[in-house]
C-alpha positions as CSV (number, residue, x, y, z in Angstrom):
1,M,76.1,63.4,195.9
2,N,75.9,62.6,192.2
3,I,74.3,65.5,190.4
4,K,73.0,65.1,186.9
5,T,72.3,67.7,184.2
6,T,69.8,67.5,181.3
7,V,70.0,69.7,178.2
8,N,67.4,69.9,175.4
9,Q,67.6,72.1,172.2
10,L,64.5,74.1,171.4
11,N,63.1,76.8,169.0
12,S,64.8,75.4,165.9
13,G,68.2,75.4,167.6
14,A,68.0,78.9,169.0
15,T,67.6,78.0,172.7
16,I,68.7,75.3,175.1
17,H,66.6,74.2,178.0
18,I,68.9,73.1,180.9
19,Y,67.9,71.7,184.3
20,E,69.1,69.7,187.2
21,S,67.8,66.1,187.0
22,T,69.4,64.3,190.0
23,L,65.9,63.9,191.6
24,D,65.2,63.1,195.3
25,Y,67.2,61.0,197.6
26,N,66.3,57.3,198.0
27,V,68.6,55.0,200.0
28,T,68.2,52.2,197.4
29,T,67.4,53.7,194.0
30,N,69.0,57.2,194.3
31,P,71.5,57.5,197.1
32,G,73.1,60.5,195.5
33,G,69.9,62.5,195.3
34,W,68.7,65.6,197.1
35,C,67.2,65.2,200.6
36,L,63.8,66.7,201.4
37,D,64.6,67.5,205.0
38,A,67.6,68.4,207.2
39,L,67.9,64.9,208.6
40,G,69.1,63.2,205.5
41,P,72.6,62.2,204.5
42,N,72.8,64.7,201.6
43,P,72.1,68.5,201.2
44,Q,68.7,69.9,200.3
45,R,68.1,72.0,197.2
46,T,67.5,75.0,199.4
47,D,71.1,74.7,200.7
48,I,72.4,76.0,197.3
49,D,73.0,79.7,197.0
50,E,75.2,80.0,194.0
51,L,74.9,78.4,190.5
52,I,77.6,78.8,187.8
53,I,77.0,77.5,184.2
54,T,79.8,77.5,181.7
55,V,79.2,76.7,178.0
56,A,82.1,76.3,175.7
57,K,82.6,75.4,172.0
58,G,85.9,76.0,170.3
59,D,87.0,79.6,171.0
60,L,83.6,80.5,172.4
61,T,83.2,80.3,176.2
62,V,80.5,81.9,178.3
63,T,80.1,81.8,182.1
64,L,76.8,82.6,183.7
65,N,76.3,83.2,187.4
66,Y,72.9,82.7,189.0
67,T,71.4,83.4,192.5
68,G,68.0,83.3,194.1
69,A,64.9,82.4,192.0
70,D,67.0,81.3,189.0
71,I,68.7,78.6,191.1
72,T,65.2,77.4,192.2
73,S,64.1,77.2,188.6
74,Y,67.3,75.3,187.6
75,L,66.8,72.8,190.4
76,D,63.2,72.1,189.4
77,P,63.1,69.5,186.6
78,T,59.6,70.8,185.6
79,H,61.0,74.3,185.1
80,G,64.7,74.7,184.4
81,L,66.4,77.6,182.6
82,L,66.2,78.8,179.0
83,L,69.5,80.0,177.4
84,S,69.4,81.5,174.0
85,A,72.4,81.5,171.6
86,A,72.0,85.2,170.9
87,T,72.0,86.1,174.6
88,M,75.1,84.0,175.3
89,F,77.3,84.5,172.3
90,G,75.9,87.7,170.8
91,T,73.4,88.7,168.1
92,A,75.5,87.2,165.3
93,Y,74.5,83.8,166.7
94,D,70.8,83.3,166.1
95,V,71.1,79.5,166.8
96,F,73.6,77.2,168.5
97,E,75.8,76.2,165.6
98,D,76.0,72.5,165.1
99,G,78.8,70.9,167.2
100,I,79.9,69.5,170.5
101,Y,79.5,71.8,173.6
102,A,81.3,71.4,176.9
103,I,78.9,72.4,179.7
104,T,80.1,72.7,183.3
105,I,77.7,73.1,186.2
106,T,79.0,74.3,189.6
107,M,76.7,74.7,192.6
108,N,77.9,76.1,196.0
109,G,76.3,76.5,199.4
110,S,76.3,75.2,202.9
111,W,74.4,72.7,205.0
112,T,74.4,71.3,208.5
113,N,75.7,67.8,208.6
114,P,73.2,65.9,210.8
115,D,75.8,63.4,211.8
116,T,78.2,66.0,213.2
117,G,76.0,69.0,213.7
118,L,78.7,71.1,211.9
119,V,78.1,73.5,209.1
120,E,79.9,72.3,205.9
121,D,80.4,73.7,202.5
122,V,78.4,72.3,199.6
123,A,80.4,72.1,196.3
124,E,78.7,70.0,193.6
125,S,79.7,70.0,190.0
126,D,78.9,68.2,186.7
127,E,80.7,68.4,183.4
128,I,78.9,67.1,180.3
129,Y,79.4,67.1,176.5
130,E,76.3,67.9,174.5
131,A,76.0,67.5,170.7
132,L,73.7,70.3,169.6
133,L,72.9,69.4,166.1
134,W,69.6,70.9,165.1
135,A,70.5,71.6,161.5
136,M,71.9,68.1,160.9
137,N,68.9,66.5,162.5
138,D,66.6,68.6,160.3
139,D,68.5,67.4,157.2
140,I,68.0,63.8,158.2
141,R,64.3,64.4,158.9
142,H,63.9,65.8,155.4
143,L,65.4,62.6,154.0
144,V,63.1,60.4,156.2
145,I,59.9,62.1,154.9
146,T,60.9,61.2,151.3
147,I,60.4,57.5,152.0
148,E,57.4,56.0,150.2
149,V,55.0,53.8,152.2
150,P,54.5,50.9,151.5
151,I,58.3,50.8,151.1
152,K,59.3,50.2,147.5
153,N,63.0,51.1,147.7
154,Y,64.4,49.0,150.6
155,L,68.0,50.3,150.0
156,E,66.7,53.9,150.4
157,A,64.9,53.0,153.7
158,Y,68.0,51.1,155.0
159,N,70.4,54.0,154.3
160,T,68.1,56.5,155.9
161,S,67.9,54.3,159.0
162,L,71.7,54.1,158.9
163,L,71.8,57.9,159.1
164,N,69.6,57.9,162.2
165,T,71.8,55.2,163.8
166,L,75.0,57.3,163.1
167,F,73.2,60.4,164.5
168,D,72.3,58.5,167.7
169,A,76.0,57.3,167.9
170,I,77.1,60.9,168.2
171,I,74.8,61.4,171.2
172,Y,75.9,58.2,172.9
173,N,79.6,58.9,172.4
174,C,79.2,62.4,173.9
175,E,77.4,60.8,176.9
176,Y,80.3,58.5,177.5
177,G,83.0,61.2,176.9
178,N,84.2,59.8,173.5
179,I,84.4,63.3,172.1
180,E,86.9,62.6,169.3
181,K,84.8,59.7,168.0
182,A,81.6,61.8,168.2
183,Q,83.3,64.6,166.2
184,D,84.5,62.1,163.6
185,I,80.9,60.9,163.0
186,I,79.7,64.6,162.8
187,D,82.3,65.3,160.2
188,Y,81.4,62.2,158.2
189,L,77.6,62.9,158.3
190,T,78.2,66.5,157.4
191,D,80.0,65.5,154.3
192,V,77.4,62.8,153.4
193,L,74.5,65.2,153.8
194,A,76.2,67.8,151.7
195,N,76.8,65.2,149.0
196,N,80.5,65.5,149.4
197,T,80.8,61.9,150.5
198,T,78.7,59.2,148.9
199,L,77.2,56.8,151.5
200,T,75.2,55.0,148.8
201,E,73.2,55.7,145.7
202,L,70.6,57.3,148.0
203,F,72.4,60.6,148.0
204,K,72.8,60.7,144.3
205,N,69.0,60.2,143.9
206,F,68.1,62.6,146.6
207,E,70.6,65.3,146.0
208,N,68.0,68.1,146.1
209,Y,65.9,66.8,148.9
210,G,64.0,69.2,151.2
């Protein structure tokens, strides 16, 4: 199989919504998907009886173990699981601090292989890097709403667009495992938004935005 994980940040950065997004088996479009009956070439969702989620950032590492209904929720793309920063890392963390998080998903179970009739172990895993950057994204949004329409200052509009492009580059680099490059962009944008590094005259003119 080829399992896939989706993570979204919610509630002003306080919560992540995580769910399994492999979808159903299709011999042509999704050969690594979940089968809907016991006759297919891959396991079914109901074959999974253990789910382990590990979330790590720097010195912080939390491992969560799930069984039963929580697994069913996680495997349902319309439902998923909600994980709060405070629950995972302690009350000192009311939000997921901006940064790159390594998230590892492990699912275990057993199924009957229809080709052999033998019971086999199911051990599926997925490791992804997620840039959780609610605060940075909020800062960029505050800059975007300062643009006058019709546009009078094209340099201002260009530079704000450049910020969004760089922000997207963080996400894409994480997706492809280019973690060092993603972190370099995060460090650069952090300095720019704090007016410690001048991107253009935009940040001199909008020093007190928001």
